[in-house]
N, C-alpha and C positions, 0 to 999 in steps of 0.2 A: 573495614575488616579486609585484610589481605588474604586471599584464598591460597592455601598451600597446595600447589599443583603436584608436588611430589607426593604429598599425603593422599591427594585425590587419585593419582595414578596407582598408588598402593591399594586404595579401596576398590578401584576398578578391577584390579587383579583378583581381589577377594570375591567380586561379584560373579566371577566365573565366565564361562564361554558364551553367555547370553549377550555380552557386550559386542559392539561392532568395532572392528579396526577402522581407523579413519579412512573414509573413502572406499571401504571394502564392501563386499556383498553381504547380504543378510545371512546370519548364521542361526539356524534353528537350534538354539541351545536350551530352550524351554519346552516343556511338554505341549503347550498350546501353539507354539510357533508364532506368537503374535509380537509385534513391535512394542517395546515397553516405552510408553509415552508419558511425559509430564506436561501438564497444562499450566502455564504461567499466565494468569488472567482467566478467571473462572466464569464470570457472567458477561452480559452484553455480547460483544463480538467474540469474546473468549468462548462462551457457551456454544455459539454457532460454528466455532472452529473445531473444538474437540469432540463434540457429539457425533458429527458425521464420521469421524475417524473410528470411534468405537463401534458405531453402527455398521461400518464396512466389514467388520470381522477381521481386519488386518492388524488392529492395534488394541492394546489394553492400557488403561490409565493406571499408573503406579504412584503418582503423586500430583497434588494440586498445590498451587501457590497463588495467593491473592492478598494484597495488603489489607483487604477488608474481610475479616473472618465471617461476617454475615453472609458473604457470597456462598459459603458452604451450605447453609440452610436454603438460601434462594435457589441454588442449583438443584438441590434435592426436590424442592417443590416443582421446579420447571420440568425435571425429568418425569415426575409423576403426571404432570399435566400433559406432557407430550407422549406418554406411554412408552418411555424408554426404561428398560429394566436394568438399573444400575444403582448401587448403593454408594453414594458419595462418602459416607462415613467409614467405608471399608478400606480407604487408602489414606496415607498421611496427608496432612494439610499444613502448609507453611504460610506465614504472612511476610517473611523476609526472604527474598530470592537468594541472598548470599548463603543462608543456611541450607536452602534446597540444593544449591550447587555444591556445597560442602558434602552433602549426603548423596550426591548423584551416583557415585560408584556403588555404594551399598544398595541403593535402590535399583541399580542396574538400568538406569535411564539410557535409552538409545535415541530418542527423538523428543523434541519439545515443540509445543505450540506457544507462541509468544504474542499475547493479545492484550497488551497493557497500554497505558499512556505512552505516547511516542518516545519520551525521553528515557524510557526504560528498555526499549527494544535493543539498542546496541549493547548496553552493559550486560544484559542477560545472554543475548545471542553470541556475542564474541567470546565470552567466557565458556559458554557451552560448546562452541565449535572447537575451542582449544582442547576440549576433552574428547573430541571425536563424536560429539552429539549432533545429529542432524536437526535443522531448525526450519520450522514453518513460521514466518514472521509476518504479522499483519502489516498492511500498508499504513503510512509510509514506512519503508524499511528501517530508516533511522531518521533522526531529527536534524542533524547537522552534517556539513560536508566533511569535516574531520572524521566523524564517526563512520561515514560512508566509505572513505578510503581505508580506514582501519578494518572495517567489516570485509571489504573486498580482499585485502591482503590476507586476512585470517582465513576466510573461506577457501582461498586458493592454496594456502599453505597446508591446511589440514584436510582438504579433499572431501569435505562433507557435502551432503545434499542440502540445497537451500530452495525454498519456495516462498515467494512473496505473496501475500494474500490479496491480490487483485483477481478475484475469482472469475471475472469475465474473460480472462485469458483462455479459459477452458471451454468457452462456448464454441460450438462448431461454426456459428455465424461469424464470430469474431475472427476465427482462424481462416474461414473462407474469404472474408472481406480483406484480410491481410494479403492473401494470395492475389486477389483481384488488383489491389493497389500495387503489389510488387511486380505485376505483369507489365506495368507501364501504360495501362489502358487510358490513364488520364493525361498522358503526355508529360510535359514538364510541370512539376508542382513547386510553387514558390511561396504559397500562402496558405495558412491553416488558422481556423478559429475554433477555440474550445471554450465551453462555458458550462456553468453549474448554478443551480439555485441555492447551494450552500453558501454561507453557514445557516444552519437551523439551530444553532446554539449561540450563546452570547459572544459577540465580538464587538470591538470598537472602543472609542475613547471614553464613553460613559462608564463602562465597566472598569476600565483602567483607572479612571478618576476615583471611583468608589473604593477600589483596592488601596490606592494611595491614601485615601481619607481614613482608612482603618489603621494604617501604620502597623504597629506591633500588637494591636489589640485584636485578639482572636476570639473565636467562639468555642464552646465545649466540643472536644473531639468525640464523635459518636463511639459508643461501646463497640469494641471489636476492630476498630480501624487503627492500624499501625501507621500513624501519620509519618513517622520517621522513615519507614520503609516505602511509603507512598512517595515521599519527596525524593528518596534515593539520591541520585547525583545532583539534584537541583538545589538551589540556595535555600537556606532555612527561611521559613516564613510561618506565620500562624495559620491554623485551620480557619477557614471562613465558611460559615453555613449559608443559609438561605439569604439571597440578596433581597432587599426591600422591594415591595411592589411599586413604589413611587420612584424607582431608580431612574426612570426616563424611558423614552421611546426606543425600542430596539428595531432592528431590521425586520424581524418576523415575530411570530408568537413563540418566544423562547421559554416556555414553561415545560419543555420536555424533561428538564431536570432542575430542581430548585436551587441547588447549592453552587457556590462560585467555582469550585474545582471538581470535587468528587460528588457524584459520579458524572461522567460524560462531558461536562462543561469545560474540562481541561483542554479540549481541542483548540479553543481559541487562544489559549495562553502561549506566549512565545517561549516560555521556559518549559512547558510540558508538552505542547503540541506543535503542529505545523500549519494550523489554520485550515481554511477551506481549500486552499491551493494544495497543500501537502496531503490533505485527506482525500480529495476527489480526483486530482490529476492522474494519480496512478491508475484510475479507471478510465477517465474520459480522454486522456492523452494516449491511452494504450494503442488504439488503432492507428493513429498517424505515426506514432513512434515506431511501431513494428512495420506498418505497410510502406512507409517512406524511408525506412532504415535510418532514422535520425540518430545521431550520435552526439558529437560534441556541441555544446552550446557555447557561443562566443561572447554574447552579451545579453543583458536584460535591463529593462527600465520600466518602472511603474508609471504609466501615462495618465492614470486617473485613480484617485483614492479618496475614500470617505471614512472618517472615524479613525484616522491614524493615531497611534499611541505608542508608548515605550514598552508596555506590558502585554498588550492584547493585539492580535491581528485585526486588520481593518474590517469595517462593516461590509465594504464592497471595494473592488479594485479592478483595474485592467492592467495587465503586464504584457509588454512586447518583448519577445525573445528572438534571437537569431541563432539558427543551427547551421553549422558549417557544411560546405559541399563535401561529398563523399563518393566512393565508388560502390555501386550496387553489388551485393553479394548473392542475391537470391532471385529466383524466378526469371522471367523473360528479360528483365532489366539488367541481368547479371553482367558486370564488366563496364557498364555505362557510368559516366560521371554525372551525379545528380546535383542539381543546383542548390545553393543555400536556401533555407526556408525561414520565412518570418512567421512566427507563431504568436497569436494573440490569445491570452488567457483572460477570461472574465469570471468573476465570482460575485456573490451577493445579488443574484438575479439580474445582473448586467448581461446583455446579449449583443451579438453583432446585429447590425441594421438589416432589416428585411431587404434593403437594396442590394446587399451582398449576395443574397440567394433569391433572385427574382422568380425563378421557376417554381421553387417551393412556395414562396409567399403568395404568388398569384393563385395557386390552387388551395391555399389555406387561409384565406381572408387577411392576407398581409401579416400573418403571425409567424413567429419563429418558435421552434420547440423550446420547452422550459429548460432543457439540458441537452447537451449534445456536442457534436464535432462536425465541422464543415471543411472539406479539403478541396482546394481549388486548383485545377490543372489547366493546361493549355487546350486540352481536348474534352474536358468535362469536369464534373464534380461528384464527390461522394458525401453523403449526409448520414451521420449516425444520430439517431433520434432518441437515445437513451444514455444511461451512464456506462453500460457494460459492453455494448456491441451486439445486442440482441436484435436490434432493429436498424438495419443499414440499407440505404437506397443509393442508386446511381443515376445520373443524367448526363449523357454525352451531348455534344454540340447539337446534333440533329434532333434530339429528344425534346418533346414539348413539356414533359414532366418527369419527376423522379419515379423510378421503378425499383421494386425490391431487388436486392443484389442476387437473390436466388431465381428471379424471374427474368431479368434483363438478358436478352439474347447474347449480347457481346460479352457480358460477364460470365454467362454460362459456358462460353467457349474457352474460358481461361482454364489452363490445366491445374492440377492439384499437386502440392508437394509438402504440405504441412499435415502431419497425422492428426486425425480427429478423434474425439473421445466418444461421442454419442452415436446413436443409430442414424441420425439425420444428415448424413453427408450426401444424400441423394440430390440430384440436380433440381428436383421439383420442390424441395423444402423451402419454405419461406423463412427469412431470418427473423421475422416478427413472431416466432414461436413462443409459447408460454415458457417462462424462465423458472418455473417451480422446480426446485431440486438441482438447478444448473450447477451450483457450487460444489456439489458432491464430487464431481469429476476432478476438480482441482485438488481436493484433499487426497483422493485415491491415487492420483498421479504422483503426489509426494510420497505416499506410503509405498507404492509399487517401485518408485525409484530407489528407495532405501533397500528394497529386496532385490534390486538389479533387474527389474522387470519393466517392460514397456519400451517404446521406441526412443531413440536418441535424437533430439531435435537439432537440426542443422544450425538454427539460430543461437542455441545456447550450449551446444556440445554436451548436453545433459539430458536426463530423462524428465526434467522439469522445464516447462515452458516459461516459467518466471524465475529461473535460476540467475546467478550473478551476471552472466554475460549479457543478459537483457536488463535486469532490474537495476544494476549499478549505474549504467549510463543514463537510464530513464530518470532515476532518482536524482542524479547530479543536476540535470537541467531544472527539475522541479525545485530543488533546494536553492539553486542560484536565483530562481524566480521569487522564492520566499524571502531571500535577503533583499531583493529589489523592492519588496513591499515595505521593508523596514527602513530603508535609506533612500532618500531622493536622488535622482540622477541616473545616468546610464553607467552600468558597471560591466567592465570587460572581465572575462574569466579565462584563465589559463589552466586547462585540465591537467596537462603534463606536469606543471609546477604546483598544482593545487592551490592557486592563489588568485586574488583579484588584482586589478590595477590601481586600487585605492585602499588606503589604510582603514577607512571607516567600514568598508565591507569585509576586509580581512579580519577585523576584530570580532566578527560574528561567525567565522569559519569553525572555530573550536568551541565546544560547550563548556560551561562551568561544571566542575566536578568537585563535590564536597569531599572533605577528608573522610576516609573510611569507605568510600564508594568508588574508588578507582578500579579500572579494568584494563 
């Protein structure tokens, strides 16, 4: 279905002064002055994206869209459970995002949350941005490198507000530790290790073999599921329900969701998701990417892999990536040439050796945290012991052990230059603070940016800390790494030309797009 932009612009005109001019300030054209929000993806992460926005008092939901109509009832039950006074049945509900976009002008949509399977992020967001609609897009921002470049060009052309859903970006501890790293306190940093316990959903060859064995024999599509809309741009395939209990050993207890694709298990599918790397690196690589001002990735190679297949991401892997040298733009390092960085990514419960972080291991029974990030400099190291940057510690050369970044005397002496959201920017705050409700600030930052409120961040030249100047280059490195998981060997990447040095990798740059679902 090709969307008639001229028709849509006409409808936008009918919607009246409540609409935003692309990149303009918020216009209070409605009696309640709230941003008119559409939620694409209603349950799961979608639910935790749109509910804080309406609870903030800055936005109101004017439309829902989810390929699964059952999400409407599920959302209403969840709202009652959580004590949130909102009637889901009071607003239109769509199962095909193309129809929602056709009606966006009449609905007066000003902003969207996009919390769908990864392959739908770019098609929805890019078309919305072309209409001047601001977008909050769950991580990973997009699924392929071609979509990333298209997204970047569209966001710049239409001047909309973008926020990627890596909510840890709004933690005061994350921002403070970014400042500490940008100060140059660690000296020259040439090596980083990032790891996660994900996947906690089915990945690997066993599942891929099962899908192949089914061929075109599918299972009954559940009532209310618009399977055609769920597939969206992806290749046609039958719906597959619960995979058999005797399918074989998985990496973990993967009974979090019983079906092959919907819901949630799509994450491991190469056609629908970006695997553990795409899912979690937007969080766990956040600190080194910001703090070390990483930019262009020059090459990537998967050095260990288990459960490789053509349809599903591996059970576990290690990917080695090289980031180019660059000139520091922020903090006390400003103007200095920073050396290339070798970054090692581990997923599937693979971790760096305890020998790599001896000071931490010596105090913790030789163990390494289950998830985290370890940044090695010539004068010391920083260790992030969670997914989001809530628990960061530092150990300089003379230190016998790691000390919380908010308590370490040398770190406390580092100046501040990144605006914080919470109350806890005080020097005596520990970064291991409880994270309850931490994500709220990330959503409010997005809504306030639409209203033209809040500080403009030097790193993004935007009022959103995860706008395109940050999330586009971060995502580029992650997606290059995802391709390395699919094709053996070392792959060089040319960001300026948007291509690899080998044909096999280049074949994966652009996604498959079904007829009728182009954007």
